[in-house]
N, C-alpha and C positions, 0 to 999 in steps of 0.2 A: 504494500500500500504506500503510495507517495504522499506522505503526510505534509510535505512542504512544497507540493507541486505549484509552480508558478511564482514562487517567492524568491526574493533576492536577500541574501544574508551576508552580513559582515561579521567576521570573527577576529577579534584582536588577540595577539599572542597565539596565533593559530598554527605556527610552523611545526610545533612538536608537542608531545605530551597530551594533556587534556584538550587543548585547543585543536590539535590535529585529529583527535578522535571525534570531536564535535564536527569538524569539517567533513570527515569521512561519512559520518552518519547523516549529516544534512544532505550531502550529495546523493547518498543512497535513497533518501526520501524525496528527491526531486528538486531540491533547491539549487539555484545558482549561487555559488559560494565565493566570496572574496576573502581570501586569507591575508591577514596583515601581521607583520612582525618586524623586528630588527634583525632577525636571523635570515638573511637573504638566501643563502645557499640551501638551507633546510626548507624555507618557504617555497622556493622554485622547484625543489625536488618533490615536495608534496603536491604542488600544482600539477606537475607532470604525471605523478602517480594517479591522481584523481581523474585527470582527463584521459589517460590511457585506458582506464576502466569504464569509460563512457560517461563520466561526470562532466559538469560544467563548472570549472574552478579557475580562479585567477589570483595570482599572488601580487600584492602591492606592499612596498616597504612603508612602515609606519612606526614612528616613535610616538607612543600615546601621550607623552608629556608635551608634545608640540602642537599648539593650536592650529598653526598654519598647515601642518601636515594632515591633520584631521579634515580641515576644510577642503584641501586638495583631493584627498581620497574620496570624500563624499561627492564632490563635484564630478570626478571621473566615473564613479558608479552611476550617477544620475545621467550623465551623458551617454553611457554605454547601455544601461538597462532601463532608464526612465523611472526607476523606483528603488526604494530600499524598504524592505518590510520587516527585517529582523536585525537587531544589533546584539551581539554577545560580547560584553566587556569581560574578556577572559584574561587579558594580559596582567601579570602580577609577578612580584618578586618576594622572596622570603628573607627575613633577617632573624637569626636565632640568638637574640640578645635581650637582656632585661633593661630596665630604666637606666641604671648607673653605667652599664657597659655600652650604651648607645651614644654615639657622637651626634652632634647637631647635623653634621653633613649626612650621616646615615639616616637619621630621622627624616630629614627633608627628602632624601632620595626615595624612601619607602612611601611617603605620602604623595610624592609627585607621580610615581608609577601607579600605585594601588588605589589612590583616592582621586587625585586630580585627573589622572588618565581616564577614569570612569566618567567624571563630570564633563570633561571635554568631549568624550564620545557621545554621551547623551545629548549634550547641547548641539553637537554637529548634525545629528540625525533628526532632531525634533522638527525643523521646518518642513522637511519632506514628508515625515509621518503625519504631521498635523494637516498638511495640505491634502494628503490622501485620506485622512480620517481614520487611519488605522496604523498599527505597528506594534511590535513586541520587542521590548528591551529586556535582556536577561543579564544581570550583573553577578559575576562570580565573587562571592564573599568567602566566608569560611566559618567554621564553628568558633574560630577565634574572634569573630565579629559578634558572637552571641554570649560567650562566657569568657572569663578571665584566663590568661595564660602567661607564661614566663616571657613571651615574645612581645614586648611592650609596643614597639612601633608598628609591627605587623598587625597586632590586634586592634590598635587604634585606627589603622588605615581600613581594616575590614569592617570595623564598627561604623565608620563613616559611610562606607558603601551601603550598609544596611539601611541607614536612615536617609541617605540620598535617594535610595530606591523608593522608599515610602513617600518622600516628598514629591518625587516625580510622578508616582502613581496617583497621588491626590490631585496634583495640579493639572495633569494632562489626561486623566481618565475621561473627563467630559468631552475631550476631542478624539477619543477612540484609541489613544495610545496606552498600552499596558506596560508595566514595569515591575519585575519581580527579581528577587535575589536567591541565589543558590549557595548553600552553606555546606561544603564538603568537610568531612573529618580527615583522617589520614589516608592519603592516596599514594600509591606507589608510582611516582613519576620522577622525571629528572630533577624537579625542584626539591623533592624530599629525599633524594638519594643519600645525601650526606647525613641527614638526621637519622635515617633508618639503617645506615651502615654499622652503627654501634649496636652490638647484640643486646646489651642491657636496655638501652633506650627502646629498641624494637620490642623486646619482651614486655616492658612496662606498658607501652602503647597498646599492645595486643590484649593485655590483661584488663586494661581500662575500657575495652570495646566489647560490649555484650555479644556481638556476633562472632567475636574471636578471630577476625580476619581484617585485612585492610581492603579498601576499595581499589579498583583499577579505574583507569580514565574513562572507560566506556560506561561504568556505573553512573558517573556524573553526566556524561554526554546524553544518556537517555532521559535524564531529568531535564536537561536543557532543551532537548527536543520537544518534550511535552509543553514546556512554557513558551517555546517559540511557535508552536503550532496553534491552529484554531481550536484544538481540543481544550485548550485552557482559556477560551475566550472570556470567561467570567472570573478569571483569576488575575488580580493585580494587587500590588503592595504586599505580597506574601513572601514568606521565607520557606524555601524547600530545603530541608535538612537531609543530607546524605552522609550519615556518620556511623552506621552500624550500631546505633543506640548509645553512642558516647555521651551525648547531652541529655539522655533520658534519666540518667542516674542522679 
């Protein structure tokens, strides 16, 4: 079933990991997918992979902290496709440090990518979505945006994404634009490789997860697909938690 047939989707941070799985799934479900990232080689490789298997994908370089780059990418999409129906704000970075260990420069970098990058993405797509009278924005937050953790800057940035999502949903719902956040727990991706490489840390994390296993990128991609599709037409301002029961305790 082509759950995204006829739709045009932009996925930031889409060159690898979770974003790449979202791109693969979206293409399978009939969407025209624009993959954006700062990882040009990996982005072009994924573009070729998806197109070789019959998909419709295009890679565009994008630093999500740059307002002008966002505007340029959206303009190119509209010139090529005439619409943009879905935005997945997936790009993000992790800093495994507490308050006293975090420098001002590190704090600013985390907020720039994880929080400001989401804000700029939302702002860039809103005019086209408002004009169309419809659109779905999916912001990737984290369980660290719901509960406290030892990663101060990261948690603060993801908490900001959660509330920005709700503000967007409230403000633009009357114009047909939906906005939801996804809150993964521990996922085995490139971003968490360093954290999970320590056997003790890995075991503690597993013990704290009721399902007793970590998610893989596709677990999150399926949740994003639901929120991007018309199946969730009455869902906005919500938090979809994909954490194996971690935050249920």
